[in-house]
Every structure is written in C-alpha cells, then in structure tokens.
CHARMM internal coordinates of N, CA and C (Angstrom, degrees):
IC EDIT
DIST 1 N 1 CA 1.4585
DIST 1 CA 1 C 1.5377
ANGL 1 N 1 CA 1 C 108.81
DIST 1 C 2 N 1.2803
ANGL 1 CA 1 C 2 N 116.52
DIHE 1 N 1 CA 1 C 2 N 141.84
DIST 2 N 2 CA 1.4553
ANGL 1 C 2 N 2 CA 122.30
DIHE 1 CA 1 C 2 N 2 CA 179.75
DIST 2 CA 2 C 1.5239
ANGL 2 N 2 CA 2 C 109.41
DIHE 1 C 2 N 2 CA 2 C -80.64
DIST 2 C 3 N 1.3353
ANGL 2 CA 2 C 3 N 115.92
DIHE 2 N 2 CA 2 C 3 N 131.90
DIST 3 N 3 CA 1.4622
ANGL 2 C 3 N 3 CA 119.38
DIHE 2 CA 2 C 3 N 3 CA -179.39
DIST 3 CA 3 C 1.5233
ANGL 3 N 3 CA 3 C 110.93
DIHE 2 C 3 N 3 CA 3 C -73.32
DIST 3 C 4 N 1.3359
ANGL 3 CA 3 C 4 N 114.74
DIHE 3 N 3 CA 3 C 4 N 152.36
DIST 4 N 4 CA 1.4654
ANGL 3 C 4 N 4 CA 121.27
DIHE 3 CA 3 C 4 N 4 CA -179.69
DIST 4 CA 4 C 1.5214
ANGL 4 N 4 CA 4 C 109.27
DIHE 3 C 4 N 4 CA 4 C -133.96
DIST 4 C 5 N 1.2943
ANGL 4 CA 4 C 5 N 115.65
DIHE 4 N 4 CA 4 C 5 N 153.98
DIST 5 N 5 CA 1.4532
ANGL 4 C 5 N 5 CA 122.19
DIHE 4 CA 4 C 5 N 5 CA 172.77
DIST 5 CA 5 C 1.5265
ANGL 5 N 5 CA 5 C 106.42
DIHE 4 C 5 N 5 CA 5 C -81.57
DIST 5 C 6 N 1.3413
ANGL 5 CA 5 C 6 N 116.23
DIHE 5 N 5 CA 5 C 6 N 121.61
DIST 6 N 6 CA 1.4624
ANGL 5 C 6 N 6 CA 120.48
DIHE 5 CA 5 C 6 N 6 CA -175.76
DIST 6 CA 6 C 1.5271
ANGL 6 N 6 CA 6 C 110.10
DIHE 5 C 6 N 6 CA 6 C -128.99
DIST 6 C 7 N 1.3292
ANGL 6 CA 6 C 7 N 115.92
DIHE 6 N 6 CA 6 C 7 N 155.71
DIST 7 N 7 CA 1.4568
ANGL 6 C 7 N 7 CA 122.34
DIHE 6 CA 6 C 7 N 7 CA 176.31
DIST 7 CA 7 C 1.5236
ANGL 7 N 7 CA 7 C 108.15
DIHE 6 C 7 N 7 CA 7 C -83.49
DIST 7 C 8 N 1.3353
ANGL 7 CA 7 C 8 N 116.73
DIHE 7 N 7 CA 7 C 8 N 127.56
DIST 8 N 8 CA 1.4563
ANGL 7 C 8 N 8 CA 122.44
DIHE 7 CA 7 C 8 N 8 CA 179.12
DIST 8 CA 8 C 1.5184
ANGL 8 N 8 CA 8 C 108.42
DIHE 7 C 8 N 8 CA 8 C -108.18
DIST 8 C 9 N 1.3041
ANGL 8 CA 8 C 9 N 116.36
DIHE 8 N 8 CA 8 C 9 N 131.18
DIST 9 N 9 CA 1.4642
ANGL 8 C 9 N 9 CA 120.75
DIHE 8 CA 8 C 9 N 9 CA -179.31
DIST 9 CA 9 C 1.5237
ANGL 9 N 9 CA 9 C 108.15
DIHE 8 C 9 N 9 CA 9 C -131.77
DIST 9 C 10 N 1.3293
ANGL 9 CA 9 C 10 N 115.20
DIHE 9 N 9 CA 9 C 10 N 86.09
DIST 10 N 10 CA 1.4598
ANGL 9 C 10 N 10 CA 120.56
DIHE 9 CA 9 C 10 N 10 CA -176.92
DIST 10 CA 10 C 1.5110
ANGL 10 N 10 CA 10 C 111.85
DIHE 9 C 10 N 10 CA 10 C -113.55
DIST 10 C 11 N 1.3240
ANGL 10 CA 10 C 11 N 114.87
DIHE 10 N 10 CA 10 C 11 N -175.95
DIST 11 N 11 CA 1.4563
ANGL 10 C 11 N 11 CA 120.94
DIHE 10 CA 10 C 11 N 11 CA -178.40
DIST 11 CA 11 C 1.5297
ANGL 11 N 11 CA 11 C 111.69
DIHE 10 C 11 N 11 CA 11 C -68.36
DIST 11 C 12 N 1.3418
ANGL 11 CA 11 C 12 N 116.84
DIHE 11 N 11 CA 11 C 12 N -37.12
DIST 12 N 12 CA 1.4626
ANGL 11 C 12 N 12 CA 121.02
DIHE 11 CA 11 C 12 N 12 CA -176.21
DIST 12 CA 12 C 1.5213
ANGL 12 N 12 CA 12 C 114.54
DIHE 11 C 12 N 12 CA 12 C -111.14
DIST 12 C 13 N 1.3211
ANGL 12 CA 12 C 13 N 117.42
DIHE 12 N 12 CA 12 C 13 N -0.38
DIST 13 N 13 CA 1.4619
ANGL 12 C 13 N 13 CA 119.78
DIHE 12 CA 12 C 13 N 13 CA -178.30
DIST 13 CA 13 C 1.5178
ANGL 13 N 13 CA 13 C 110.06
DIHE 12 C 13 N 13 CA 13 C -153.26
DIST 13 C 14 N 1.3159
ANGL 13 CA 13 C 14 N 115.23
DIHE 13 N 13 CA 13 C 14 N 138.40
DIST 14 N 14 CA 1.4567
ANGL 13 C 14 N 14 CA 122.06
DIHE 13 CA 13 C 14 N 14 CA 173.59
DIST 14 CA 14 C 1.5144
ANGL 14 N 14 CA 14 C 106.49
DIHE 13 C 14 N 14 CA 14 C -136.03
DIST 14 C 15 N 1.3195
ANGL 14 CA 14 C 15 N 116.66
DIHE 14 N 14 CA 14 C 15 N 117.47
DIST 15 N 15 CA 1.4506
ANGL 14 C 15 N 15 CA 120.34
DIHE 14 CA 14 C 15 N 15 CA -178.82
DIST 15 CA 15 C 1.5143
ANGL 15 N 15 CA 15 C 110.78
DIHE 14 C 15 N 15 CA 15 C 165.89
DIST 15 C 16 N 1.3366
ANGL 15 CA 15 C 16 N 116.02
DIHE 15 N 15 CA 15 C 16 N -162.57
DIST 16 N 16 CA 1.4543
ANGL 15 C 16 N 16 CA 122.71
DIHE 15 CA 15 C 16 N 16 CA -175.09
DIST 16 CA 16 C 1.5144
ANGL 16 N 16 CA 16 C 111.11
DIHE 15 C 16 N 16 CA 16 C -90.74
DIST 16 C 17 N 1.3328
ANGL 16 CA 16 C 17 N 115.84
DIHE 16 N 16 CA 16 C 17 N 143.59
DIST 17 N 17 CA 1.4550
ANGL 16 C 17 N 17 CA 121.58
DIHE 16 CA 16 C 17 N 17 CA 178.31
DIST 17 CA 17 C 1.5049
ANGL 17 N 17 CA 17 C 111.07
DIHE 16 C 17 N 17 CA 17 C -154.13
DIST 17 C 18 N 1.3226
ANGL 17 CA 17 C 18 N 114.40
DIHE 17 N 17 CA 17 C 18 N -176.90
DIST 18 N 18 CA 1.4600
ANGL 17 C 18 N 18 CA 122.10
DIHE 17 CA 17 C 18 N 18 CA -178.37
DIST 18 CA 18 C 1.5248
ANGL 18 N 18 CA 18 C 109.79
DIHE 17 C 18 N 18 CA 18 C -94.04
DIST 18 C 19 N 1.3189
ANGL 18 CA 18 C 19 N 115.77
DIHE 18 N 18 CA 18 C 19 N 141.73
DIST 19 N 19 CA 1.4659
ANGL 18 C 19 N 19 CA 121.22
DIHE 18 CA 18 C 19 N 19 CA 179.08
DIST 19 CA 19 C 1.5279
ANGL 19 N 19 CA 19 C 112.38
DIHE 18 C 19 N 19 CA 19 C -74.57
DIST 19 C 20 N 1.3373
ANGL 19 CA 19 C 20 N 118.70
DIHE 19 N 19 CA 19 C 20 N -15.86
DIST 20 N 20 CA 1.4616
ANGL 19 C 20 N 20 CA 121.79
DIHE 19 CA 19 C 20 N 20 CA -173.79
DIST 20 CA 20 C 1.5249
ANGL 20 N 20 CA 20 C 115.35
DIHE 19 C 20 N 20 CA 20 C -112.81
DIST 20 C 21 N 1.3325
ANGL 20 CA 20 C 21 N 118.76
DIHE 20 N 20 CA 20 C 21 N -7.67
DIST 21 N 21 CA 1.4649
ANGL 20 C 21 N 21 CA 120.61
DIHE 20 CA 20 C 21 N 21 CA -179.05
DIST 21 CA 21 C 1.5333
ANGL 21 N 21 CA 21 C 109.44
DIHE 20 C 21 N 21 CA 21 C -151.30
DIST 21 C 22 N 1.3212
ANGL 21 CA 21 C 22 N 116.24
DIHE 21 N 21 CA 21 C 22 N -172.61
DIST 22 N 22 CA 1.4638
ANGL 21 C 22 N 22 CA 121.16
DIHE 21 CA 21 C 22 N 22 CA -176.21
DIST 22 CA 22 C 1.5331
ANGL 22 N 22 CA 22 C 113.24
DIHE 21 C 22 N 22 CA 22 C -91.67
DIST 22 C 23 N 1.3324
ANGL 22 CA 22 C 23 N 118.30
DIHE 22 N 22 CA 22 C 23 N 12.61
DIST 23 N 23 CA 1.4597
ANGL 22 C 23 N 23 CA 120.48
DIHE 22 CA 22 C 23 N 23 CA 178.11
DIST 23 CA 23 C 1.5304
ANGL 23 N 23 CA 23 C 109.26
DIHE 22 C 23 N 23 CA 23 C -66.11
DIST 23 C 24 N 1.3351
ANGL 23 CA 23 C 24 N 115.45
DIHE 23 N 23 CA 23 C 24 N 135.85
DIST 24 N 24 CA 1.4671
ANGL 23 C 24 N 24 CA 121.32
DIHE 23 CA 23 C 24 N 24 CA 176.03
DIST 24 CA 24 C 1.5201
ANGL 24 N 24 CA 24 C 108.23
DIHE 23 C 24 N 24 CA 24 C -136.04
DIST 24 C 25 N 1.3081
ANGL 24 CA 24 C 25 N 116.43
DIHE 24 N 24 CA 24 C 25 N 140.86
DIST 25 N 25 CA 1.4621
ANGL 24 C 25 N 25 CA 121.63
DIHE 24 CA 24 C 25 N 25 CA -179.89
DIST 25 CA 25 C 1.5123
ANGL 25 N 25 CA 25 C 110.27
DIHE 24 C 25 N 25 CA 25 C -78.23
DIST 25 C 26 N 1.3349
ANGL 25 CA 25 C 26 N 114.84
DIHE 25 N 25 CA 25 C 26 N 123.21
DIST 26 N 26 CA 1.4621
ANGL 25 C 26 N 26 CA 121.68
DIHE 25 CA 25 C 26 N 26 CA 176.17
DIST 26 CA 26 C 1.5271
ANGL 26 N 26 CA 26 C 106.79
DIHE 25 C 26 N 26 CA 26 C -126.05
DIST 26 C 27 N 1.3369
ANGL 26 CA 26 C 27 N 117.44
DIHE 26 N 26 CA 26 C 27 N 103.16
DIST 27 N 27 CA 1.4677
ANGL 26 C 27 N 27 CA 120.22
DIHE 26 CA 26 C 27 N 27 CA -176.05
DIST 27 CA 27 C 1.5225
ANGL 27 N 27 CA 27 C 111.86
DIHE 26 C 27 N 27 CA 27 C -58.52
DIST 27 C 28 N 1.3110
ANGL 27 CA 27 C 28 N 114.68
DIHE 27 N 27 CA 27 C 28 N 144.71
DIST 28 N 28 CA 1.4573
ANGL 27 C 28 N 28 CA 121.84
DIHE 27 CA 27 C 28 N 28 CA 178.69
DIST 28 CA 28 C 1.5277
ANGL 28 N 28 CA 28 C 109.02
DIHE 27 C 28 N 28 CA 28 C -93.20
DIST 28 C 29 N 1.3108
ANGL 28 CA 28 C 29 N 117.56
DIHE 28 N 28 CA 28 C 29 N 115.25
DIST 29 N 29 CA 1.4554
ANGL 28 C 29 N 29 CA 121.53
DIHE 28 CA 28 C 29 N 29 CA 176.73
DIST 29 CA 29 C 1.5181
ANGL 29 N 29 CA 29 C 113.33
DIHE 28 C 29 N 29 CA 29 C 75.76
DIST 29 C 30 N 1.3256
ANGL 29 CA 29 C 30 N 115.55
DIHE 29 N 29 CA 29 C 30 N -178.22
DIST 30 N 30 CA 1.4698
ANGL 29 C 30 N 30 CA 120.43
DIHE 29 CA 29 C 30 N 30 CA -178.69
DIST 30 CA 30 C 1.5284
ANGL 30 N 30 CA 30 C 112.01
DIHE 29 C 30 N 30 CA 30 C -74.39
DIST 30 C 31 N 1.3186
ANGL 30 CA 30 C 31 N 115.14
DIHE 30 N 30 CA 30 C 31 N 160.13
DIST 31 N 31 CA 1.4571
ANGL 30 C 31 N 31 CA 119.83
DIHE 30 CA 30 C 31 N 31 CA 175.27
DIST 31 CA 31 C 1.5263
ANGL 31 N 31 CA 31 C 109.08
DIHE 30 C 31 N 31 CA 31 C -67.27
DIST 31 C 32 N 1.3229
ANGL 31 CA 31 C 32 N 116.66
DIHE 31 N 31 CA 31 C 32 N 141.15
DIST 32 N 32 CA 1.4599
ANGL 31 C 32 N 32 CA 120.88
DIHE 31 CA 31 C 32 N 32 CA -179.57
DIST 32 CA 32 C 1.5223
ANGL 32 N 32 CA 32 C 109.75
DIHE 31 C 32 N 32 CA 32 C -122.45
DIST 32 C 33 N 1.3071
ANGL 32 CA 32 C 33 N 115.47
DIHE 32 N 32 CA 32 C 33 N 149.53
DIST 33 N 33 CA 1.4493
ANGL 32 C 33 N 33 CA 121.87
DIHE 32 CA 32 C 33 N 33 CA 178.39
DIST 33 CA 33 C 1.5095
ANGL 33 N 33 CA 33 C 110.23
DIHE 32 C 33 N 33 CA 33 C 148.80
DIST 33 C 34 N 1.3104
ANGL 33 CA 33 C 34 N 115.70
DIHE 33 N 33 CA 33 C 34 N 163.45
DIST 34 N 34 CA 1.4551
ANGL 33 C 34 N 34 CA 120.68
DIHE 33 CA 33 C 34 N 34 CA -178.77
DIST 34 CA 34 C 1.5174
ANGL 34 N 34 CA 34 C 112.24
DIHE 33 C 34 N 34 CA 34 C -93.93
DIST 34 C 35 N 1.3312
ANGL 34 CA 34 C 35 N 116.92
DIHE 34 N 34 CA 34 C 35 N -4.79
DIST 35 N 35 CA 1.4555
ANGL 34 C 35 N 35 CA 121.23
DIHE 34 CA 34 C 35 N 35 CA 177.55
DIST 35 CA 35 C 1.5237
ANGL 35 N 35 CA 35 C 108.15
DIHE 34 C 35 N 35 CA 35 C -149.23
DIST 35 C 36 N 1.3205
ANGL 35 CA 35 C 36 N 116.32
DIHE 35 N 35 CA 35 C 36 N 165.61
DIST 36 N 36 CA 1.4591
ANGL 35 C 36 N 36 CA 120.60
DIHE 35 CA 35 C 36 N 36 CA 176.95
DIST 36 CA 36 C 1.5290
ANGL 36 N 36 CA 36 C 109.91
DIHE 35 C 36 N 36 CA 36 C -60.18
DIST 36 C 37 N 1.3173
ANGL 36 CA 36 C 37 N 117.32
DIHE 36 N 36 CA 36 C 37 N -41.64
DIST 37 N 37 CA 1.4652
ANGL 36 C 37 N 37 CA 121.54
DIHE 36 CA 36 C 37 N 37 CA -179.67
DIST 37 CA 37 C 1.5323
ANGL 37 N 37 CA 37 C 110.72
DIHE 36 C 37 N 37 CA 37 C -61.37
DIST 37 C 38 N 1.3365
ANGL 37 CA 37 C 38 N 117.31
DIHE 37 N 37 CA 37 C 38 N -41.46
DIST 38 N 38 CA 1.4616
ANGL 37 C 38 N 38 CA 120.98
DIHE 37 CA 37 C 38 N 38 CA 179.71
DIST 38 CA 38 C 1.5316
ANGL 38 N 38 CA 38 C 110.48
DIHE 37 C 38 N 38 CA 38 C -68.48
DIST 38 C 39 N 1.3376
ANGL 38 CA 38 C 39 N 117.01
DIHE 38 N 38 CA 38 C 39 N -39.58
DIST 39 N 39 CA 1.4709
ANGL 38 C 39 N 39 CA 120.93
DIHE 38 CA 38 C 39 N 39 CA 176.81
DIST 39 CA 39 C 1.5249
ANGL 39 N 39 CA 39 C 110.38
DIHE 38 C 39 N 39 CA 39 C -61.52
DIST 39 C 40 N 1.3274
ANGL 39 CA 39 C 40 N 116.20
DIHE 39 N 39 CA 39 C 40 N -43.23
DIST 40 N 40 CA 1.4625
ANGL 39 C 40 N 40 CA 121.52
DIHE 39 CA 39 C 40 N 40 CA 179.61
DIST 40 CA 40 C 1.5212
ANGL 40 N 40 CA 40 C 110.32
DIHE 39 C 40 N 40 CA 40 C -62.88
DIST 40 C 41 N 1.3195
ANGL 40 CA 40 C 41 N 116.95
DIHE 40 N 40 CA 40 C 41 N -43.04
DIST 41 N 41 CA 1.4578
ANGL 40 C 41 N 41 CA 121.55
DIHE 40 CA 40 C 41 N 41 CA 179.93
DIST 41 CA 41 C 1.5277
ANGL 41 N 41 CA 41 C 110.76
DIHE 40 C 41 N 41 CA 41 C -61.61
DIST 41 C 42 N 1.3400
ANGL 41 CA 41 C 42 N 117.29
DIHE 41 N 41 CA 41 C 42 N -45.09
DIST 42 N 42 CA 1.4683
ANGL 41 C 42 N 42 CA 121.10
DIHE 41 CA 41 C 42 N 42 CA 179.45
DIST 42 CA 42 C 1.5255
ANGL 42 N 42 CA 42 C 110.98
DIHE 41 C 42 N 42 CA 42 C -64.04
DIST 42 C 43 N 1.3380
ANGL 42 CA 42 C 43 N 116.79
DIHE 42 N 42 CA 42 C 43 N -42.66
DIST 43 N 43 CA 1.4606
ANGL 42 C 43 N 43 CA 122.15
DIHE 42 CA 42 C 43 N 43 CA 178.76
DIST 43 CA 43 C 1.5290
ANGL 43 N 43 CA 43 C 110.04
DIHE 42 C 43 N 43 CA 43 C -60.04
DIST 43 C 44 N 1.3237
ANGL 43 CA 43 C 44 N 116.83
DIHE 43 N 43 CA 43 C 44 N -49.57
DIST 44 N 44 CA 1.4625
ANGL 43 C 44 N 44 CA 121.14
DIHE 43 CA 43 C 44 N 44 CA -178.32
DIST 44 CA 44 C 1.5255
ANGL 44 N 44 CA 44 C 111.64
DIHE 43 C 44 N 44 CA 44 C -64.44
DIST 44 C 45 N 1.3218
ANGL 44 CA 44 C 45 N 117.38
DIHE 44 N 44 CA 44 C 45 N -38.50
DIST 45 N 45 CA 1.4606
ANGL 44 C 45 N 45 CA 121.08
DIHE 44 CA 44 C 45 N 45 CA 178.81
DIST 45 CA 45 C 1.5247
ANGL 45 N 45 CA 45 C 110.36
DIHE 44 C 45 N 45 CA 45 C -64.15
DIST 45 C 46 N 1.3477
ANGL 45 CA 45 C 46 N 116.91
DIHE 45 N 45 CA 45 C 46 N -45.93
DIST 46 N 46 CA 1.4578
ANGL 45 C 46 N 46 CA 121.04
DIHE 45 CA 45 C 46 N 46 CA 179.07
DIST 46 CA 46 C 1.5335
ANGL 46 N 46 CA 46 C 110.31
DIHE 45 C 46 N 46 CA 46 C -62.85
DIST 46 C 47 N 1.3270
ANGL 46 CA 46 C 47 N 116.74
DIHE 46 N 46 CA 46 C 47 N -45.36
DIST 47 N 47 CA 1.4699
ANGL 46 C 47 N 47 CA 121.84
DIHE 46 CA 46 C 47 N 47 CA 179.59
DIST 47 CA 47 C 1.5266
ANGL 47 N 47 CA 47 C 110.53
DIHE 46 C 47 N 47 CA 47 C -59.60
DIST 47 C 48 N 1.3125
ANGL 47 CA 47 C 48 N 116.92
DIHE 47 N 47 CA 47 C 48 N -48.92
DIST 48 N 48 CA 1.4661
ANGL 47 C 48 N 48 CA 121.53
DIHE 47 CA 47 C 48 N 48 CA -177.09
DIST 48 CA 48 C 1.5290
ANGL 48 N 48 CA 48 C 111.73
DIHE 47 C 48 N 48 CA 48 C -65.52
DIST 48 C 49 N 1.3351
ANGL 48 CA 48 C 49 N 117.78
DIHE 48 N 48 CA 48 C 49 N -39.00
DIST 49 N 49 CA 1.4642
ANGL 48 C 49 N 49 CA 120.97
DIHE 48 CA 48 C 49 N 49 CA 179.19
DIST 49 CA 49 C 1.5237
ANGL 49 N 49 CA 49 C 110.66
DIHE 48 C 49 N 49 CA 49 C -66.84
DIST 49 C 50 N 1.3369
ANGL 49 CA 49 C 50 N 116.79
DIHE 49 N 49 CA 49 C 50 N -43.70
DIST 50 N 50 CA 1.4591
ANGL 49 C 50 N 50 CA 119.74
DIHE 49 CA 49 C 50 N 50 CA 179.80
DIST 50 CA 50 C 1.5220
ANGL 50 N 50 CA 50 C 111.05
DIHE 49 C 50 N 50 CA 50 C -66.90
DIST 50 C 51 N 1.3260
ANGL 50 CA 50 C 51 N 117.82
DIHE 50 N 50 CA 50 C 51 N -39.28
DIST 51 N 51 CA 1.4621
ANGL 50 C 51 N 51 CA 120.91
DIHE 50 CA 50 C 51 N 51 CA 177.89
DIST 51 CA 51 C 1.5247
ANGL 51 N 51 CA 51 C 110.22
DIHE 50 C 51 N 51 CA 51 C -62.57
DIST 51 C 52 N 1.3212
ANGL 51 CA 51 C 52 N 116.66
DIHE 51 N 51 CA 51 C 52 N -47.04
DIST 52 N 52 CA 1.4671
ANGL 51 C 52 N 52 CA 121.18
DIHE 51 CA 51 C 52 N 52 CA -177.97
DIST 52 CA 52 C 1.5295
ANGL 52 N 52 CA 52 C 111.73
DIHE 51 C 52 N 52 CA 52 C -63.01
DIST 52 C 53 N 1.3230
ANGL 52 CA 52 C 53 N 117.79
DIHE 52 N 52 CA 52 C 53 N -32.22
DIST 53 N 53 CA 1.4616
ANGL 52 C 53 N 53 CA 120.32
DIHE 52 CA 52 C 53 N 53 CA -175.46
DIST 53 CA 53 C 1.5244
ANGL 53 N 53 CA 53 C 114.30
DIHE 52 C 53 N 53 CA 53 C -94.30
DIST 53 C 54 N 1.3371
ANGL 53 CA 53 C 54 N 119.13
DIHE 53 N 53 CA 53 C 54 N -6.90
DIST 54 N 54 CA 1.4640
ANGL 53 C 54 N 54 CA 118.20
DIHE 53 CA 53 C 54 N 54 CA -178.51
DIST 54 CA 54 C 1.5282
ANGL 54 N 54 CA 54 C 110.59
DIHE 53 C 54 N 54 CA 54 C -76.68
DIST 54 C 55 N 1.3212
ANGL 54 CA 54 C 55 N 115.02
DIHE 54 N 54 CA 54 C 55 N 152.35
DIST 55 N 55 CA 1.4685
ANGL 54 C 55 N 55 CA 121.50
DIHE 54 CA 54 C 55 N 55 CA 177.07
DIST 55 CA 55 C 1.5271
ANGL 55 N 55 CA 55 C 107.67
DIHE 54 C 55 N 55 CA 55 C -109.05
DIST 55 C 56 N 1.3145
ANGL 55 CA 55 C 56 N 116.10
DIHE 55 N 55 CA 55 C 56 N 119.69
DIST 56 N 56 CA 1.4713
ANGL 55 C 56 N 56 CA 120.48
DIHE 55 CA 55 C 56 N 56 CA -177.99
DIST 56 CA 56 C 1.5288
ANGL 56 N 56 CA 56 C 111.51
DIHE 55 C 56 N 56 CA 56 C -56.66
DIST 56 C 57 N 1.3240
ANGL 56 CA 56 C 57 N 118.12
DIHE 56 N 56 CA 56 C 57 N -32.26
DIST 57 N 57 CA 1.4626
ANGL 56 C 57 N 57 CA 121.37
DIHE 56 CA 56 C 57 N 57 CA -179.78
DIST 57 CA 57 C 1.5266
ANGL 57 N 57 CA 57 C 111.67
DIHE 56 C 57 N 57 CA 57 C -63.02
DIST 57 C 58 N 1.3260
ANGL 57 CA 57 C 58 N 117.28
DIHE 57 N 57 CA 57 C 58 N -24.28
DIST 58 N 58 CA 1.4647
ANGL 57 C 58 N 58 CA 121.53
DIHE 57 CA 57 C 58 N 58 CA 179.06
DIST 58 CA 58 C 1.5276
ANGL 58 N 58 CA 58 C 112.68
DIHE 57 C 58 N 58 CA 58 C -82.82
DIST 58 C 59 N 1.3280
ANGL 58 CA 58 C 59 N 117.46
DIHE 58 N 58 CA 58 C 59 N -8.31
DIST 59 N 59 CA 1.4686
ANGL 58 C 59 N 59 CA 122.45
DIHE 58 CA 58 C 59 N 59 CA -176.52
DIST 59 CA 59 C 1.5291
ANGL 59 N 59 CA 59 C 110.25
DIHE 58 C 59 N 59 CA 59 C -134.41
DIST 59 C 60 N 1.3338
ANGL 59 CA 59 C 60 N 117.17
DIHE 59 N 59 CA 59 C 60 N 63.64
DIST 60 N 60 CA 1.4667
ANGL 59 C 60 N 60 CA 117.71
DIHE 59 CA 59 C 60 N 60 CA -177.95
DIST 60 CA 60 C 1.5167
ANGL 60 N 60 CA 60 C 111.31
DIHE 59 C 60 N 60 CA 60 C -64.71
DIST 60 C 61 N 1.3162
ANGL 60 CA 60 C 61 N 117.03
DIHE 60 N 60 CA 60 C 61 N 147.94
DIST 61 N 61 CA 1.4611
ANGL 60 C 61 N 61 CA 119.47
DIHE 60 CA 60 C 61 N 61 CA 178.71
DIST 61 CA 61 C 1.5280
ANGL 61 N 61 CA 61 C 110.91
DIHE 60 C 61 N 61 CA 61 C -68.51
DIST 61 C 62 N 1.2956
ANGL 61 CA 61 C 62 N 116.43
DIHE 61 N 61 CA 61 C 62 N 149.89
DIST 62 N 62 CA 1.4626
ANGL 61 C 62 N 62 CA 120.88
DIHE 61 CA 61 C 62 N 62 CA 177.63
DIST 62 CA 62 C 1.5220
ANGL 62 N 62 CA 62 C 109.33
DIHE 61 C 62 N 62 CA 62 C -68.15
DIST 62 C 63 N 1.3115
ANGL 62 CA 62 C 63 N 116.82
DIHE 62 N 62 CA 62 C 63 N 144.85
DIST 63 N 63 CA 1.4534
ANGL 62 C 63 N 63 CA 120.14
DIHE 62 CA 62 C 63 N 63 CA 177.47
DIST 63 CA 63 C 1.5231
ANGL 63 N 63 CA 63 C 109.14
DIHE 62 C 63 N 63 CA 63 C -81.28
DIST 63 C 64 N 1.3239
ANGL 63 CA 63 C 64 N 115.96
DIHE 63 N 63 CA 63 C 64 N 147.13
DIST 64 N 64 CA 1.4556
ANGL 63 C 64 N 64 CA 120.12
DIHE 63 CA 63 C 64 N 64 CA -177.89
DIST 64 CA 64 C 1.5189
ANGL 64 N 64 CA 64 C 112.07
DIHE 63 C 64 N 64 CA 64 C -78.15
DIST 64 C 65 N 1.3443
ANGL 64 CA 64 C 65 N 117.75
DIHE 64 N 64 CA 64 C 65 N -28.72
DIST 65 N 65 CA 1.4562
ANGL 64 C 65 N 65 CA 121.78
DIHE 64 CA 64 C 65 N 65 CA -179.12
DIST 65 CA 65 C 1.5349
ANGL 65 N 65 CA 65 C 110.26
DIHE 64 C 65 N 65 CA 65 C -126.56
DIST 65 C 66 N 1.3447
ANGL 65 CA 65 C 66 N 116.81
DIHE 65 N 65 CA 65 C 66 N 73.36
DIST 66 N 66 CA 1.4657
ANGL 65 C 66 N 66 CA 118.34
DIHE 65 CA 65 C 66 N 66 CA -179.44
DIST 66 CA 66 C 1.5251
ANGL 66 N 66 CA 66 C 110.55
DIHE 65 C 66 N 66 CA 66 C -65.49
DIST 66 C 67 N 1.3230
ANGL 66 CA 66 C 67 N 116.01
DIHE 66 N 66 CA 66 C 67 N 147.33
DIST 67 N 67 CA 1.4797
ANGL 66 C 67 N 67 CA 120.56
DIHE 66 CA 66 C 67 N 67 CA -179.83
DIST 67 CA 67 C 1.4843
ANGL 67 N 67 CA 67 C 111.13
DIHE 66 C 67 N 67 CA 67 C -98.50
END
COOR INIT
IC SEED 1 N 1 CA 1 C
IC BUILD
C-alpha cells in the first residue's frame, strides 16, 4: 500500500503523520515568514519534504499488546 500524509488526532498528539508507520511531523523551531501565507508555505514545504524523505522502517508502529 502506498503511504499517505494523514491528520492524526490522538490523546498525546495532534498533527500530520504517515498512514503506514509511526512517523509524525514535528516542526523544528518557530514558524517563519513575513505573513501568515508565507509561514503556512514554509510549514507545508518542511512537512512535505520530511514526509517524502522519511523511511517507514525507521518508525515502526507501536504494538497494541507489548510483552
């Protein structure tokens, strides 16, 4: 199955993540830009680049019944 960028809304995290693994986007530092539109563009670019470059094997999903 092809991975997708999905919105995650959990108890301890709300934000963007991968549909196939436990990767979640955590922006580095404050938003930058001279306008809200520019800040949004930078945020989306950073999110999309990090999503495209992550390896699902490096972020395995948590098991539901750990031993």
